[in-house]
N, C-alpha and C positions, 0 to 999 in steps of 0.2 A: 604720472610722469616721475622721473628720477629726481630726488632732492638734490639741489645744488650744494656743493661743499664750500663754495665761496659766496660772497654777497657784496653788493656795491658799498654798503655801509662799513664793511670790514676790509675795504680795499687797501687802506694804509698798512694794516698788519700783513696782508698778503704780499705787498710789494717788498716789505722788509725781509721776507723769507725767500725771495727770488735770488738766484745766483747773481753775482755782481754784474756780469755782462747784460743780463736781462733787466736788472734794476736800472742800469745806466740807460738802456734802450727806452724803458718807460719814461725816465726823467728827461730824455732827449725829445720825446714826442709829446708827453702830457705834463700838465701841471695839476696837482690834486689839492683840493682844499676841503677838509671835513670839519664841520662845526656842530656844536651842541647848542640847539636853540631852546630857550625856555620861555614859558608864559604862565600866567595865573588865570585859571578858569574859575569864575565865581560859582558857588553852590547852585545857583539858579540854572546854570548850564549843564549840570551833571547828567540829567536824563538824556539830553541831546548828545552829549559827548559819548556817553556809554553806549547809546543806541548806534551811533555811526562809527565810532573809533575804538570801541571796546573797553577802554579804561581811561581814567583821569590821568594816570601816569604817562600813558602813551602820548597824550596831547601836551602835557606840561613839560615833558622832556623829549625833544625830538632831535634826530640826527639828520643833518642836511649835507649833501655832497655836491661840490662843484668840480667839474673836470673840464679843463681847457686843452684843446689840441694846439700845441705851440706852433705847429707848422701851418695850419689852416685857420687858427683862431676859432674854430667851431667850439661852442661851449654848451654844456648840458648841466642842468640843475636837477638833482635827484632828491626826492623825499617820498618813500613808499607810502607814508601815511596819507598822502593826497589822493590815493586811489579810493579812499573810503569817504570822500566828500559826498554829500547828498546831491544827486542829479535829478533833473526833471525829464521824464520820458514823454514821448508823444502819446496822443490818445489811442492810436492804433498800435498795439504792442505785438503784432504778429508780422514779422518781417516777410515771411513767405507770401502772405496775403498782399502786403504792400507792393512787393515786386510783381506778383501775378496781376495786380490791378492795372499795370501799365501795358499789358499785352494787347495785341490786336490793333484796331484802327487808331488808338491813341499813341501807338509806338511810332516815332519818326522813322525808324528803320524797318518798319513792318514789311514794306516792299522795296527792297534796296534799289532795284533797277529803275523803278518809277519815282521813288521818293528821295533819291540822293543824286548829287551831281557826280560826274566823273572827271578825272584829270585829263589834260590834253593828250596824254599818251594812252588813255583808256583805263581799264581796270585790270587789277591783278587778281586772279581767282585761285584760291587755295582749295584744299579738299574740304575744309570746314569753315571757310570764310571768304569774303569778297571785299575789295577795297573800294573806297569812294573818295572824292575830293571834299575836304571840309568846307562847309558852306560859309563859315565865318573864320577866316584864316588868321593865324598868329604870325605867319611868315609866308614868303613867296611860294614855298612848297609845304603844304599842310594837308595830310590825308588821314583817313581812318580805315582801319581794318575791322570790318563788321563781322561778328561771329554769326554763323547760321543758328546757333543756339541762343535764344533770347536771354535766358537767365544767366547773368554774369558770374554766378557762383557755381554753375554747373559745367565743369570742364574736366577732361582727363589728360593724360600725358600726351597722347597723339595730337589732341586739339591744340594744346599750348605750343607744341613744337611747330605745328602748321601755322598758327597765328604769327609766331615770331619770324619764321622763314618767309612767309608771305609779305610781312612788313618789310623785311630786308630786300626782297625782290622789288617791292614798290620803290624803295630808296634808290636802288640801282637804276631803275627805269627813269626816275626823276633826275638823277645825276647825269644820265645819258642825254637828257634834254637840256641840262644846265650844268656844265662842268664846274662852274664856280660854287655850286651848292654841295660842297664836300662834307659838310658837318651834319651828322645824322643824330637825331634824338628820337627814341621810342619811349612812349609813356602809356601807362595803363592806370586809369582812375576808375576804381570799382565802387559804384554806388554814390549817391549824392553826398554822403558824409566825406567822401574823398574828392569831391569837386566835379563828379560826373553830372552833366546836365541831362543825360539820357540813360535810362536803366539798361536798355538792351546792351549786351556785352560788346565791347569794342576796344581796340587799341588806337592811340594817336601816333602819327609819325610826322616829323618835320625835318626839313633841311634848311640850313642857313648859309649865307655867303661870308667869305673873307676871314671870319674868326668864329670859333665855337661860341655857344651861349655862355654868358658871363660866368656862371658858377662853375661850369666845366673848365673854362679857360683859367679861372682862378686856381682851381685844383691843379691843373697842369703846371702853371707857373710856380705854385708852392712846391710841387714835387721836384721841379727842375732846381729851384733854390735849395731844397734839402740836399739833393745829390751834389750840387756844387759846393755846399758848405761841409758836408760830411763824407763825400765820396761814397755814398751808399744809396741804394734805391729806397725811396720812401715807401713804396707799396710793399716791397719785400719785407722791410722792417716792420711795417704796420701789421702784416700777416703774422710774422714771427712773434711779435710782442703779444698779439691776441692769442696765439697758440700757447705761449708760456703762461697765460692767465686762464687757460682752458675755455677760451671764448671763440674757438673755431670748430668747424665741422666739415664733412666731405660729402656734399650732395651729388657729386659726380666725380669721375676719375680725374679729370683735368680742371675741375672747378673747386675753388676753396671758398668756404663761407666764413665770414667773421660777424660776430654780434658786436655792433659798434659800442665803444666806450663813450662816444659823444653823439648819441642818436639825435636825429632831427625830431622824431616823435617815437612813440612806443614801439618796442620790439624791432628796432631797425637792424636789418641784416644786409650785409654786402656780399655779393657773389663776384669773385674775381677769376678771370681766365685770360687766355691769350687770343681768343677768336670768338666772333659772333657765329655760333654754330648750333646745330641741333642738340649737342650735348649741353650747351649753356641753357637752352630752352628746357631741357629735361630737368636741369638743376632748379630752374625757376619753378617748374611744376612741383618738384619735391618740396620746395620752400613754401609755395602757396598751399600745398596739401597740409604741411605742418601748421601754417596759419589757421586753416580751417579746423584742424584737430584741437586747437586751443581756443576756438570760438571767434576768430577774426573773420568778419564779413565785409568790412570796408578797408581798402588798402590803396596805397599809391606805390607805383613801381616805375623806375626809369632806367634806361640803358645809357651809360656814359661811355663813349668810345672815341678813339682817334679818328681822323678824317677817313673817308671812304676811298680817297684816291690821292696820289702824289700832288704836291703843290703845283700850281700853274707857273709858267715862266714869269719871273720878276715879282712873284709873291713874297711877302716877308717870310723869313725863316722861322719855323716853330719846331721845337724839340718834343716829339711825341715818342721818343725811342723806348722808354720803359713804362709808358702809360698803358695799363691793361684795359680790357673790356670789363666794365663794372656794371653790375645791376644793383641798384639800391631799392630796398623795399621797406615800407613802414606800415604799421597798423594804425588806422585812423579812428578806431573806437566804434562804439555801438551806433549804427545808423538810425536807431529809434530814439536816441538821446538828443534832446534839443540843444544841449550845450555844445559849443564849438570846442575843439581841442587845440586851437591856436588863438592867441590873443596878443596883447601888446608886448609881452615878454618875448614871444616867438618872433614877432615882426621886427622888433627894435633892439632886442638884447640877447637872449639865449633861449634854448629849448628847455621847457619844464617837463620833466619825466616822472611818472609815477611807478613804472615797472623797474625791474632789476635785470640788467643784461645777463647776469650769471644765471638767473632763473630761466631766461629765454634760451641761453646756450645749452643748459642741461636738458631742457625739454626738446630742443632741436636734435641733439645727439641721440636722445632716447627714441625719437620718432623716426629718424632717417632709415634705420635698418628695416622698419616696417614698410616704408614707402617703396623701397626697392623691390619688395616682393609683390607689389600690386600690379 
């Protein structure tokens, strides 16, 4: 992959070189705090330090970066050195064998028609998938799009497009049964490291009443507040700022990708467009293909979007006028690693990140021309 010309630890220097308007835009959206952290490692630790971190100097003098999104208060803490911490792997170090072991009779989705429930409006059948009603619901409408292909890491462009459009058709069918259920969320949890309880490939879909899920509604309100205060679109400014820092890519003609400066977890990528469409699904496929090219096997993905239908009479007014369709994707780490990638910091304070968004952006840009030829 191409070497990045920028890095997260050199972001302060990068910002000073931006044109004044772009530097002002960065300072409007983000707060940057870079610190030099020092410690003393006793000689008894030298073998351990050199084995895992390369040198004593690298540990005794570290650079930490904190970035706060002033609009949403999302906060990420970066230190690339943390990527070299020793981790404990599982006893079975063959992911393919671990996935394959779940096939057959032990697979809860082995026979979809006999082993899964259906929604009151029936099932939606795609070319490569079939929907079912989630047996343990998180909301009044909660379904799954189950892939014909068992292995969740085995998919191509046509399959991903079919999965997404089948899930959207399910949402429209549920909305027809319940006009209050206007707020749609699509989620893809791939493998147990990403929270999937079943290996067999599947998407989850849910619809909720009256107001969108809290974090999506929070983002909408923050964007409305930003526009009210600055008379500018938050999402347009967000994309433009990331472009000025070389943190954008083009996975499809009408889909813009940004590599987030305040990621929730490693390699977070946002896809932004104006419609839930096959083109968006193709951009998702290209992004997932990129993930696989850099060794990502467990990931989370969610589609955040405005309501599916106009508000009902007498419903509270909500401004979704410049809220795009957004897909957020994150790498969840090695499924064979026992260590969790979320802990108290993530739950209660801020995201702790080992990777560099500039590295991810450079790799993504180098990969995308190859993916279009596939």
